[in-house]
C-alpha atoms as an extended CHARMM CRD file, in Angstrom:
* protein
*
        84  EXT
         1         1  MET       CA             -0.0790000000        0.4810000000       -0.3370000000  PROA      1               0.0000000000
         2         2  CYS       CA              1.6720000000        3.3890000000       -0.7420000000  PROA      2               0.0000000000
         3         3  LEU       CA              0.5450000000        6.4880000000        1.5850000000  PROA      3               0.0000000000
         4         4  ALA       CA              0.9360000000        9.9040000000        0.2690000000  PROA      4               0.0000000000
         5         5  VAL       CA              0.8350000000       12.5510000000        3.4920000000  PROA      5               0.0000000000
         6         6  PRO       CA              0.2070000000       16.2000000000        3.3610000000  PROA      6               0.0000000000
         7         7  ALA       CA              2.9560000000       18.4080000000        3.7200000000  PROA      7               0.0000000000
         8         8  ARG       CA              3.3930000000       22.4230000000        4.0280000000  PROA      8               0.0000000000
         9         9  VAL       CA              7.0110000000       23.2800000000        2.6380000000  PROA      9               0.0000000000
        10        10  ILE       CA              8.5330000000       25.9500000000        4.5300000000  PROA      10              0.0000000000
        11        11  GLU       CA             11.3670000000       26.0650000000        2.4230000000  PROA      11              0.0000000000
        12        12  LYS       CA             12.9910000000       25.6680000000       -1.3420000000  PROA      12              0.0000000000
        13        13  GLU       CA             16.1900000000       25.7850000000       -2.7420000000  PROA      13              0.0000000000
        14        14  GLY       CA             15.5100000000       25.0440000000       -5.7420000000  PROA      14              0.0000000000
        15        15  ASP       CA             14.6460000000       21.2800000000       -6.6970000000  PROA      15              0.0000000000
        16        16  LYS       CA             14.6970000000       21.0050000000       -2.3690000000  PROA      16              0.0000000000
        17        17  ALA       CA             11.7880000000       21.5900000000       -0.4240000000  PROA      17              0.0000000000
        18        18  VAL       CA             11.4360000000       21.1330000000        3.5480000000  PROA      18              0.0000000000
        19        19  ALA       CA              7.7470000000       20.3550000000        3.6470000000  PROA      19              0.0000000000
        20        20  ASP       CA              6.6340000000       20.5320000000        7.4920000000  PROA      20              0.0000000000
        21        21  ALA       CA              3.6730000000       17.3700000000        9.0870000000  PROA      21              0.0000000000
        22        22  MET       CA              2.1720000000       17.6930000000       12.5610000000  PROA      22              0.0000000000
        23        23  GLY       CA              5.6040000000       19.1220000000       13.2720000000  PROA      23              0.0000000000
        24        24  ASN       CA              7.1170000000       16.6090000000       11.4730000000  PROA      24              0.0000000000
        25        25  ARG       CA              9.4230000000       17.6730000000        8.9130000000  PROA      25              0.0000000000
        26        26  TRP       CA             10.8180000000       15.9850000000        5.2250000000  PROA      26              0.0000000000
        27        27  ASN       CA             13.1190000000       16.9570000000        3.5280000000  PROA      27              0.0000000000
        28        28  ILE       CA             12.3590000000       17.1710000000       -0.2870000000  PROA      28              0.0000000000
        29        29  ARG       CA             12.3300000000       17.0880000000       -3.7880000000  PROA      29              0.0000000000
        30        30  ILE       CA              9.7590000000       19.1260000000       -5.5560000000  PROA      30              0.0000000000
        31        31  THR       CA             10.9820000000       18.1060000000       -9.8360000000  PROA      31              0.0000000000
        32        32  LEU       CA              7.4010000000       17.1430000000      -10.0220000000  PROA      32              0.0000000000
        33        33  THR       CA              6.3130000000       20.1690000000       -9.0520000000  PROA      33              0.0000000000
        34        34  PRO       CA              8.8760000000       22.9770000000      -10.1120000000  PROA      34              0.0000000000
        35        35  ASP       CA              5.2610000000       25.2310000000       -9.4300000000  PROA      35              0.0000000000
        36        36  ILE       CA              5.3600000000       24.9230000000       -5.8580000000  PROA      36              0.0000000000
        37        37  GLU       CA              6.2900000000       28.2890000000       -3.8960000000  PROA      37              0.0000000000
        38        38  VAL       CA              6.8180000000       28.0410000000        0.0020000000  PROA      38              0.0000000000
        39        39  GLY       CA              3.6150000000       28.2300000000        2.4080000000  PROA      39              0.0000000000
        40        40  ASP       CA              1.8040000000       25.2190000000       -0.8210000000  PROA      40              0.0000000000
        41        41  VAL       CA              0.0880000000       22.2960000000        1.1370000000  PROA      41              0.0000000000
        42        42  VAL       CA              1.7310000000       19.1730000000       -1.8460000000  PROA      42              0.0000000000
        43        43  LEU       CA              1.5830000000       15.8950000000       -1.4820000000  PROA      43              0.0000000000
        44        44  ILE       CA              4.7960000000       13.7780000000       -0.1010000000  PROA      44              0.0000000000
        45        45  HSD       CA              5.0760000000       10.2270000000       -1.3970000000  PROA      45              0.0000000000
        46        46  ALA       CA              8.0830000000        8.7160000000       -1.0760000000  PROA      46              0.0000000000
        47        47  GLY       CA             10.3630000000       11.8800000000       -1.0280000000  PROA      47              0.0000000000
        48        48  TYR       CA              8.7120000000       13.8100000000       -3.6720000000  PROA      48              0.0000000000
        49        49  ALA       CA              6.0810000000       16.6410000000       -3.4830000000  PROA      49              0.0000000000
        50        50  ILE       CA              3.6490000000       14.9150000000       -6.1850000000  PROA      50              0.0000000000
        51        51  ALA       CA              0.7580000000       16.8680000000       -5.7010000000  PROA      51              0.0000000000
        52        52  LYS       CA              0.3760000000       20.2460000000       -4.5310000000  PROA      52              0.0000000000
        53        53  VAL       CA             -3.7390000000       20.3380000000       -2.3420000000  PROA      53              0.0000000000
        54        54  ASP       CA             -5.7000000000       22.3210000000       -0.9850000000  PROA      54              0.0000000000
        55        55  GLU       CA             -5.6990000000       22.9050000000        1.5990000000  PROA      55              0.0000000000
        56        56  GLU       CA             -8.7300000000       22.0230000000        3.4420000000  PROA      56              0.0000000000
        57        57  GLU       CA             -8.6900000000       18.9710000000        2.0030000000  PROA      57              0.0000000000
        58        58  ALA       CA             -5.0890000000       18.3470000000        4.1940000000  PROA      58              0.0000000000
        59        59  LYS       CA             -6.4820000000       20.0880000000        7.3610000000  PROA      59              0.0000000000
        60        60  LYS       CA             -8.6350000000       16.9150000000        6.8650000000  PROA      60              0.0000000000
        61        61  THR       CA             -5.8230000000       14.6550000000        6.5320000000  PROA      61              0.0000000000
        62        62  TRP       CA             -4.0590000000       15.8980000000        9.4680000000  PROA      62              0.0000000000
        63        63  GLU       CA             -7.1110000000       15.5790000000       11.0530000000  PROA      63              0.0000000000
        64        64  LEU       CA             -8.0980000000       12.0450000000       10.7380000000  PROA      64              0.0000000000
        65        65  PHE       CA             -3.9030000000       11.5280000000       11.6090000000  PROA      65              0.0000000000
        66        66  GLU       CA             -4.7760000000       13.2430000000       14.3440000000  PROA      66              0.0000000000
        67        67  GLU       CA             -7.6520000000       10.8810000000       15.8610000000  PROA      67              0.0000000000
        68        68  ILE       CA             -5.6850000000        7.8070000000       14.9490000000  PROA      68              0.0000000000
        69        69  ALA       CA             -3.0450000000        8.8020000000       17.2140000000  PROA      69              0.0000000000
        70        70  ALA       CA             -5.3740000000        9.7480000000       20.0770000000  PROA      70              0.0000000000
        71        71  PHE       CA             -7.1970000000        6.5750000000       19.2850000000  PROA      71              0.0000000000
        72        72  GLU       CA             -4.0760000000        4.2450000000       19.5270000000  PROA      72              0.0000000000
        73        73  ALA       CA             -2.5210000000        6.2990000000       23.3680000000  PROA      73              0.0000000000
        74        74  GLU       CA             -5.5680000000        4.8580000000       24.6550000000  PROA      74              0.0000000000
        75        75  ARG       CA             -5.9850000000        1.2300000000       22.7790000000  PROA      75              0.0000000000
        76        76  GLN       CA             -1.7850000000        1.1690000000       24.9540000000  PROA      76              0.0000000000
        77        77  LYS       CA             -3.7810000000        2.6490000000       28.5340000000  PROA      77              0.0000000000
        78        78  ALA       CA             -6.4810000000       -0.1740000000       28.1510000000  PROA      78              0.0000000000
        79        79  GLU       CA             -3.3440000000       -2.5720000000       27.8930000000  PROA      79              0.0000000000
        80        80  GLN       CA             -1.5620000000       -1.6980000000       30.2790000000  PROA      80              0.0000000000
        81        81  SER       CA             -4.1420000000       -1.0110000000       32.3260000000  PROA      81              0.0000000000
        82        82  GLU       CA             -5.5820000000       -5.0570000000       31.8210000000  PROA      82              0.0000000000
        83        83  ASP       CA             -1.6630000000       -6.1210000000       31.9880000000  PROA      83              0.0000000000
        84        84  ALA       CA             -0.6630000000       -3.6100000000       35.8030000000  PROA      84              0.0000000000
């Protein structure tokens, strides 16, 4: 399964950029999306920005990631309570 993650471009130099998603930063290439500018939100797959995306759609994905993380934290907490 492949996963593309939305992230905001925060630095750009040539075809290299730094992107941030929820505090996680990646060095990426924008070779496939040369019109990308700092501040744009892109989908990142395998270290490449593959498309520019709407910020509202990206926010929905980030919210889903937060929900998954919260669910996982609760699951781990419940497992630890059962083991005690």
